[in-house]
TORTISE-917063 format. One line per 2 residues: for each residue x, y, z of N, C-alpha, C, O. Coordinates in steps of 0.05 Angstrom, whole numbers, plus 5000, padded with zeros to 4 digits. Example, Ala and Ser with C-alpha at 12.3 -4.5 7.8 and 13.67 -1.06 7.14 Angstrom:
BEGIN
5264:4886:5156:5246:4910:5156:5264:4934:5156:5285:4934:5169 | 5257:4955:5142:5273:4979:5143:5258:5001:5157:5268:5023:5161
//
This chain:
BEGIN
6269:0674:9186:6288:0688:9169:6289:0674:9142:6291:0649:9140 | 6287:0689:9120:6288:0678:9094:6315:0668:9087:6335:0673:9101
6317:0652:9065:6343:0640:9057:6364:0661:9050:6387:0659:9059 | 6356:0683:9035:6377:0704:9030:6387:0717:9056:6411:0723:9058
6368:0722:9075:6376:0734:9100:6395:0715:9115:6414:0724:9128 | 6390:0689:9114:6407:0670:9127:6436:0670:9115:6456:0669:9129
6437:0671:9088:6463:0673:9075:6478:0698:9082:6502:0698:9087 | 6462:0721:9083:6474:0746:9090:6485:0746:9119:6507:0756:9124
6470:0734:9137:6479:0732:9165:6504:0715:9167:6522:0721:9182 | 6505:0693:9152:6528:0675:9153:6553:0689:9141:6575:0687:9152
6548:0704:9119:6570:0719:9107:6580:0741:9126:6604:0745:9129 | 6561:0754:9139:6569:0775:9158:6585:0764:9181:6605:0776:9190
6576:0740:9191:6590:0728:9213:6619:0720:9205:6638:0723:9220 | 6621:0710:9180:6648:0702:9170:6666:0727:9168:6689:0725:9175
6655:0749:9158:6672:0773:9155:6680:0784:9182:6703:0792:9186 | 6661:0784:9201:6667:0794:9228:6688:0776:9242:6705:0785:9257
6686:0750:9237:6705:0732:9249:6733:0734:9237:6753:0731:9251 | 6734:0740:9211:6760:0743:9198:6758:0764:9176:6753:0758:9153
6762:0790:9183:6760:0812:9164:6779:0809:9140:6775:0820:9119 | 6801:0794:9145:6821:0791:9123:6810:0776:9099:6822:0777:9078
6787:0762:9103:6775:0749:9080:6769:0770:9058:6771:0764:9034 | 6762:0794:9066:6757:0815:9047:6781:0833:9044:6788:0841:9021
6794:0840:9066:6816:0859:9065:6839:0849:9048:6854:0865:9036 | 6843:0823:9046:6865:0812:9031:6857:0805:9002:6874:0796:8987
6832:0809:8995:6823:0803:8968:6824:0829:8951:6808:0847:8956 | 6842:0830:8933:6847:0854:8917:6822:0862:8901:6815:0885:8900
6809:0842:8888:6786:0848:8871:6762:0859:8887:6749:0879:8879 | 6757:0847:8910:6735:0856:8927:6740:0884:8937:6723:0901:8936
6765:0889:8946:6771:0915:8957:6770:0937:8935:6762:0959:8941 | 6778:0930:8911:6776:0949:8889:6747:0956:8883:6741:0980:8879
6730:0936:8883:6702:0941:8878:6689:0958:8900:6673:0976:8894 | 6696:0952:8925:6684:0967:8947:6694:0996:8948:6678:1015:8952
6720:1000:8943:6731:1027:8944:6722:1044:8921:6718:1068:8924 | 6718:1031:8898:6709:1046:8874:6680:1053:8875:6671:1070:8859
6664:1040:8892:6635:1044:8893:6629:1071:8906:6645:1081:8922 | 6607:1083:8899:6599:1109:8910:6585:1106:8936:6571:1087:8941
6591:1125:8954:6578:1124:8981:6548:1124:8979:6534:1110:8994 | 6537:1140:8960:6508:1143:8958:6495:1118:8948:6471:1114:8951
6511:1100:8934:6499:1076:8923:6501:1053:8942:6483:1036:8942 | 6522:1051:8958:6526:1028:8974:6517:1032:9003:6511:1012:9017
6516:1056:9013:6506:1060:9040:6527:1073:9058:6550:1076:9050 | 6519:1079:9082:6536:1093:9101:6559:1076:9112:6580:1087:9119
6555:1050:9112:6575:1033:9124:6600:1031:9107:6621:1021:9117 | 6599:1039:9082:6622:1036:9064:6645:1054:9074:6668:1047:9070
6638:1077:9085:6659:1095:9094:6677:1082:9115:6701:1084:9114 | 6665:1068:9134:6681:1055:9154:6697:1032:9142:6720:1028:9150
6686:1018:9123:6700:0996:9110:6724:1006:9094:6745:0994:9094 | 6720:1029:9081:6742:1041:9066:6765:1049:9085:6788:1044:9080
6758:1061:9107:6778:1069:9127:6793:1044:9137:6818:1045:9140 | 6778:1023:9142:6791:0998:9151:6810:0988:9130:6832:0979:9136
6801:0989:9105:6818:0979:9083:6843:0996:9080:6865:0986:9076 | 6839:1022:9081:6862:1040:9078:6882:1036:9101:6906:1037:9097
6871:1033:9125:6888:1028:9148:6903:1002:9145:6927:1000:9151 | 6889:0981:9135:6902:0955:9130:6924:0958:9110:6946:0947:9113
6918:0972:9088:6938:0975:9067:6962:0992:9077:6985:0986:9070 | 6956:1012:9093:6978:1028:9104:6996:1011:9122:7020:1014:9121
6983:0994:9138:6999:0976:9156:7017:0957:9139:7040:0953:9145 | 7005:0946:9118:7020:0928:9100:7043:0943:9087:7065:0932:9084
7038:0968:9079:7058:0984:9066:7081:0990:9086:7105:0989:9078 | 7074:0996:9111:7095:1000:9131:7112:0975:9135:7136:0977:9138
7098:0952:9136:7113:0927:9140:7132:0922:9116:7154:0913:9120 | 7122:0926:9092:7138:0922:9068:7162:0942:9068:7184:0934:9061
7157:0967:9076:7178:0986:9077:7200:0979:9097:7224:0981:9092 | 7191:0969:9120:7210:0960:9141:7226:0936:9131:7250:0935:9135
7212:0917:9119:7226:0894:9108:7246:0902:9086:7269:0892:9086 | 7238:0920:9069:7255:0930:9048:7280:0943:9060:7302:0939:9051
7275:0960:9081:7298:0973:9093:7318:0954:9106:7342:0957:9104 | 7306:0932:9118:7324:0912:9130:7340:0897:9109:7364:0893:9113
7327:0890:9087:7341:0876:9066:7363:0894:9054:7385:0884:9049 | 7357:0919:9049:7377:0937:9038:7401:0941:9058:7424:0940:9050
7394:0944:9084:7415:0947:9104:7433:0922:9105:7457:0924:9107 | 7420:0899:9105:7436:0874:9105:7453:0871:9081:7476:0862:9083
7442:0879:9058:7458:0877:9033:7482:0895:9034:7504:0888:9026 | 7479:0920:9045:7502:0938:9048:7522:0927:9067:7546:0929:9063
7513:0915:9089:7531:0903:9109:7547:0880:9096:7571:0878:9100 | 7533:0863:9081:7546:0841:9068:7567:0850:9048:7589:0839:9045
7559:0871:9033:7578:0883:9013:7602:0895:9027:7625:0891:9017 | 7598:0909:9049:7621:0921:9063:7639:0899:9074:7664:0902:9073
7628:0877:9084:7644:0855:9095:7660:0842:9073:7683:0835:9076 | 7646:0838:9050:7660:0825:9027:7683:0843:9017:7704:0833:9011
7678:0869:9016:7700:0887:9007:7723:0887:9027:7746:0888:9019 | 7717:0885:9053:7738:0884:9073:7754:0859:9070:7779:0860:9072
7742:0836:9066:7756:0811:9062:7773:0812:9037:7796:0802:9036 | 7763:0824:9016:7778:0827:8991:7803:0844:8996:7825:0837:8987
7800:0866:9011:7824:0882:9017:7843:0867:9035:7868:0870:9032 | 7832:0851:9054:7850:0836:9072:7866:0815:9056:7889:0810:9063
7853:0803:9036:7868:0783:9020:7890:0797:9004:7912:0786:9002 | 7885:0820:8993:7906:0835:8979:7929:0841:8997:7952:0839:8990
7922:0849:9022:7944:0855:9042:7959:0829:9048:7984:0830:9052 | 7945:0806:9049:7958:0781:9055:7978:0773:9033:7998:0761:9038
7972:0781:9008:7989:0774:8985:8011:0793:8981:8029:0788:8964 | 8012:0815:8995:8032:0836:8991:8061:0828:8998:8079:0834:8983
8065:0815:9021:8093:0809:9030:8108:0793:9009:8099:0774:8998 | 8133:0803:9003:8150:0790:8983:8172:0773:8994:8188:0762:8979
8173:0771:9020:8193:0754:9034:8181:0743:9059:8161:0753:9069 | 8193:0721:9069:8182:0709:9094:8184:0729:9117:8166:0729:9134
8205:0744:9118:8208:0764:9139:8186:0785:9138:8175:0793:9158 | 8179:0793:9113:8158:0812:9110:8131:0800:9117:8114:0814:9128
8128:0774:9112:8103:0760:9119:8100:0759:9150:8078:0764:9160 | 8122:0753:9164:8121:0753:9193:8114:0781:9204:8100:0784:9224
8125:0801:9191:8119:0829:9199:8089:0835:9194:8077:0849:9210 | 8079:0825:9173:8050:0828:9167:8033:0816:9189:8014:0828:9198
8040:0792:9197:8025:0778:9219:8026:0795:9244:8007:0796:9259 | 8048:0808:9249:8052:0822:9274:8039:0850:9274:8029:0859:9295
8037:0863:9251:8029:0891:9250:8004:0896:9234:7990:0916:9240 | 7997:0880:9214:7977:0887:9195:7953:0868:9195:7931:0876:9188
7957:0843:9202:7936:0823:9200:7910:0831:9215:7889:0831:9203 | 7912:0839:9240:7889:0846:9256:7875:0870:9244:7850:0871:9242
7890:0890:9236:7878:0914:9224:7864:0908:9198:7842:0919:9193 | 7876:0891:9182:7863:0885:9156:7836:0871:9159:7819:0873:9142
7833:0857:9181:7808:0842:9186:7790:0857:9206:7768:0847:9214 | 7798:0881:9214:7783:0898:9233:7776:0884:9259:7753:0885:9268
7796:0870:9271:7793:0858:9297:7813:0869:9316:7832:0883:9308 | 7810:0864:9342:7827:0875:9362:7855:0862:9361:7875:0876:9365
7856:0836:9355:7882:0822:9354:7879:0798:9337:7857:0787:9334 | 7901:0789:9325:7901:0765:9308:7927:0750:9312:7948:0762:9314
7925:0723:9313:7949:0707:9316:7948:0683:9298:7927:0670:9294 | 7971:0676:9287:7974:0651:9273:7985:0631:9294:8006:0635:9305
7970:0610:9299:7978:0590:9319:7989:0565:9305:7976:0554:9287 | 8012:0556:9314:8024:0532:9303:8031:0513:9326:8039:0521:9347
8027:0487:9321:8034:0467:9341:8062:0457:9337:8071:0453:9315 | 8076:0453:9359:8103:0444:9358:8109:0428:9384:8098:0434:9405
8127:0408:9383:8134:0393:9407:8146:0412:9428:8157:0433:9422 | 8143:0403:9453:8151:0420:9476:8181:0427:9474:8189:0449:9483
8198:0409:9464:8226:0414:9463:8233:0437:9445:8256:0448:9446 | 8215:0445:9428:8221:0466:9409:8209:0493:9417:8212:0513:9403
8194:0493:9439:8182:0518:9449:8203:0532:9466:8209:0523:9488 | 8213:0554:9457:8232:0569:9473:8232:0598:9464:8221:0605:9443
8244:0616:9480:8244:0644:9475:8257:0651:9448:8248:0670:9434 | 8278:0636:9441:8292:0642:9416:8274:0638:9392:8274:0655:9374
8258:0616:9392:8240:0611:9370:8218:0632:9368:8211:0641:9346 | 8208:0641:9391:8187:0662:9391:8199:0688:9381:8185:0702:9366
8223:0694:9388:8236:0718:9378:8241:0717:9348:8238:0737:9334 | 8247:0694:9339:8252:0690:9310:8227:0695:9294:8228:0707:9272
8204:0686:9303:8179:0688:9288:8162:0713:9295:8144:0720:9280 | 8168:0726:9317:8154:0750:9324:8128:0745:9339:8120:0722:9343
8115:0767:9348:8092:0765:9365:8067:0758:9349:8046:0753:9362 | 8068:0757:9323:8044:0749:9307:8040:0719:9306:8019:0710:9296
8058:0704:9317:8056:0674:9317:8056:0664:9346:8072:0673:9362 | 8038:0646:9351:8037:0633:9378:8042:0603:9374:8029:0590:9358
8061:0593:9390:8068:0564:9388:8054:0549:9411:8055:0557:9434 | 8041:0528:9403:8024:0512:9422:8033:0483:9421:8044:0473:9402
8027:0469:9443:8033:0441:9444:8014:0425:9426:7992:0435:9420 | 8021:0402:9417:8004:0385:9400:7977:0380:9413:7975:0376:9437
7956:0380:9396:7928:0376:9403:7915:0400:9415:7890:0401:9419 | 7931:0421:9422:7919:0445:9434:7899:0458:9416:7878:0467:9425
7906:0460:9390:7888:0474:9371:7861:0461:9369:7840:0475:9372 | 7860:0435:9365:7835:0421:9363:7818:0423:9389:7794:0427:9388
7831:0421:9411:7817:0422:9437:7806:0450:9442:7783:0453:9451 | 7822:0470:9435:7812:0498:9440:7790:0505:9421:7770:0518:9429
7793:0498:9396:7772:0505:9376:7746:0490:9381:7725:0501:9377 | 7748:0465:9390:7724:0449:9396:7710:0460:9421:7685:0458:9423
7725:0471:9440:7712:0482:9464:7699:0460:9480:7712:0439:9486 | 7674:0464:9488:7660:0444:9504:7647:0422:9488:7636:0403:9499
7647:0425:9461:7634:0405:9444:7652:0381:9440:7676:0383:9445 | 7641:0359:9432:7656:0335:9426:7660:0332:9396:7646:0344:9380
7680:0316:9389:7685:0312:9361:7704:0332:9349:7716:0348:9364 | 7707:0332:9323:7725:0350:9309:7713:0378:9308:7689:0382:9305
7730:0399:9312:7720:0426:9310:7712:0433:9282:7722:0421:9263 | 7695:0453:9279:7687:0463:9252:7710:0478:9239:7727:0488:9253
7710:0480:9213:7731:0496:9199:7732:0525:9209:7754:0536:9211 | 7709:0536:9215:7707:0564:9225:7689:0564:9249:7666:0554:9248
7698:0574:9272:7682:0576:9296:7680:0604:9305:7700:0618:9308 | 7655:0614:9308:7650:0641:9319:7638:0637:9347:7619:0622:9350
7648:0652:9366:7636:0648:9393:7643:0672:9411:7663:0685:9407 | 7626:0676:9430:7632:0695:9452:7649:0681:9472:7647:0657:9475
7666:0696:9486:7684:0683:9505:7690:0702:9528:7692:0727:9524 | 7693:0691:9551:7702:0706:9574:7728:0695:9585:7739:0705:9605
7738:0674:9572:7763:0662:9581:7780:0654:9557:7788:0631:9553 | 7787:0674:9541:7804:0670:9518:7832:0661:9527:7841:0668:9549
7845:0645:9510:7870:0632:9517:7893:0652:9520:7899:0666:9500 | 7906:0653:9543:7930:0670:9545:7953:0660:9528:7970:0676:9519
7954:0634:9522:7974:0623:9504:7972:0634:9476:7992:0636:9461 | 7948:0641:9469:7943:0652:9442:7944:0682:9442:7959:0694:9426
7929:0695:9459:7926:0724:9458:7944:0739:9476:7946:0764:9475 | 7959:0725:9493:7978:0739:9511:7965:0757:9531:7945:0749:9543
7975:0781:9534:7965:0799:9554:7937:0810:9547:7923:0820:9565 | 7929:0807:9522:7902:0816:9514:7880:0796:9520:7856:0802:9516
7887:0772:9529:7867:0751:9532:7844:0759:9551:7821:0752:9546 | 7850:0775:9572:7829:0783:9590:7809:0803:9578:7788:0807:9590
7816:0815:9556:7799:0835:9543:7783:0824:9520:7764:0837:9511 | 7789:0800:9512:7775:0788:9489:7747:0778:9497:7744:0763:9516
7727:0787:9482:7699:0779:9488:7686:0763:9466:7665:0751:9471 | 7698:0762:9443:7688:0744:9422:7712:0737:9404:7731:0752:9402
7710:0714:9390:7733:0706:9374:7723:0689:9350:7702:0677:9351 | 7740:0690:9330:7736:0673:9306:7760:0655:9304:7783:0665:9304
7756:0629:9302:7778:0610:9300:7776:0596:9273:7757:0582:9267 | 7796:0600:9256:7796:0589:9229:7818:0568:9227:7842:0575:9230
7811:0544:9223:7830:0522:9221:7846:0524:9195:7835:0530:9174 | 7872:0520:9197:7890:0522:9174:7903:0495:9170:7917:0485:9187
7899:0483:9146:7912:0457:9139:7938:0463:9124:7938:0474:9102 | 7960:0455:9136:7986:0462:9125:7999:0439:9109:8021:0441:9099
7984:0417:9107:7995:0394:9092:7992:0369:9108:7990:0369:9132 | 7992:0346:9093:7988:0320:9106:8010:0313:9126:8005:0299:9146
8035:0323:9122:8057:0316:9139:8063:0337:9159:8084:0337:9172 | 8044:0356:9163:8049:0378:9182:8026:0380:9202:8004:0372:9196
8033:0391:9225:8012:0395:9246:7993:0417:9236:8001:0435:9220 | 7968:0417:9246:7949:0437:9237:7956:0465:9248:7971:0467:9267
7946:0485:9235:7949:0512:9244:7922:0524:9251:7901:0513:9245 | 7923:0548:9263:7898:0561:9270:7902:0591:9267:7922:0603:9276
7883:0604:9254:7882:0633:9253:7862:0642:9274:7838:0638:9270 | 7872:0655:9295:7855:0663:9317:7850:0693:9316:7870:0709:9316
7825:0702:9314:7818:0730:9312:7802:0737:9337:7782:0725:9343 | 7812:0756:9353:7798:0764:9377:7788:0792:9376:7801:0810:9364
7765:0797:9389:7753:0823:9390:7744:0830:9418:7736:0812:9433 | 7747:0855:9426:7737:0864:9452:7707:0869:9451:7695:0874:9472
7695:0868:9427:7666:0871:9424:7653:0843:9425:7659:0827:9408 | 7635:0838:9444:7623:0811:9446:7605:0804:9423:7599:0780:9419
7596:0823:9407:7578:0818:9385:7591:0818:9358:7578:0811:9338 | 7617:0825:9357:7629:0826:9330:7633:0798:9318:7630:0796:9293
7640:0779:9334:7645:0752:9323:7627:0731:9337:7637:0711:9347 | 7602:0737:9337:7583:0721:9353:7572:0697:9336:7573:0698:9312
7564:0676:9350:7552:0653:9335:7528:0662:9319:7514:0681:9326 | 7523:0647:9297:7500:0653:9281:7507:0671:9257:7491:0672:9238
7530:0684:9257:7538:0700:9235:7548:0682:9212:7557:0659:9217 | 7547:0692:9188:7557:0677:9165:7587:0673:9167:7602:0691:9176
7596:0649:9158:7625:0643:9160:7638:0639:9133:7661:0633:9131 | 7622:0642:9111:7633:0635:9085:7657:0653:9077:7676:0643:9065
7656:0678:9084:7678:0696:9076:7703:0690:9092:7725:0690:9082 | 7700:0683:9118:7723:0675:9134:7734:0649:9125:7758:0645:9125
7716:0631:9116:7725:0605:9106:7742:0610:9080:7762:0596:9076 | 7733:0628:9063:7748:0634:9039:7775:0647:9046:7796:0640:9034
7775:0666:9065:7800:0678:9073:7819:0658:9084:7843:0658:9078 | 7809:0639:9100:7826:0618:9111:7838:0601:9089:7861:0592:9091
7822:0595:9068:7833:0579:9046:7856:0593:9032:7876:0581:9024 | 7853:0619:9028:7875:0635:9016:7899:0636:9035:7922:0633:9026
7894:0640:9061:7915:0641:9080:7932:0616:9081:7956:0617:9082 | 7918:0593:9081:7933:0568:9083:7950:0563:9058:7971:0550:9060
7941:0572:9035:7957:0569:9011:7982:0586:9011:8003:0578:9003 | 7979:0610:9022:8002:0628:9026:8022:0615:9045:8046:0616:9041
8011:0604:9067:8028:0592:9087:8044:0568:9076:8067:0565:9081 | 8030:0552:9060:8043:0528:9048:8066:0537:9030:8087:0524:9029
8061:0559:9015:8082:0568:8997:8107:0577:9013:8129:0571:9005 | 8103:0591:9035:8125:0600:9051:8139:0576:9064:8164:0575:9066
8124:0557:9073:8136:0533:9087:8152:0516:9067:8171:0502:9075 | 8143:0516:9042:8158:0500:9022:8183:0514:9013:8198:0503:8996
//
């Protein structure tokens, strides 16, 4: 075999081993596709079909990726708009009584969850029916250290500022009669001041995928920061 034939055989073997060497090269594909069938030979037709099929596949992949990106962008925008509306609803109450009513009737709806509770820690001597009646069903009173332990779950150390998780054993102390129906929850820690016990904003959903791990928490973190400032104002 002559030297040119050897080079041709090696080139042919390389192309057969990895067709993308040519298919991914824009200049080569342009030259091949623009060439005339009668000048290059019968094999060009098959190569063109392969190239067109390859380009069509790439186009489908790009279209699918584009659709996913657009869909995600719309979802993120919708979530951001919802949080913005929820913050405006949080700022609406003009009295502490109205704020407690908001916790009881509007908080869960504004965040599009099944139930929502503001959890506060208090010594056992202060947990009684009269205090619960005073603050309404939107507030749950818990014993000291309960919030950190519940938010941390099975992990060790301090809980994260925002925890998203699926659950099959949501706390009855927090969710009351709805605890058996809660399948996912978001737990947002609320710092009420250096001289006060921590608080917790507990959001529960009957949908196991609504508040699942792996979702972004930045908007909930921002909502929690606004919520704790509102709470501090009322407590002062």
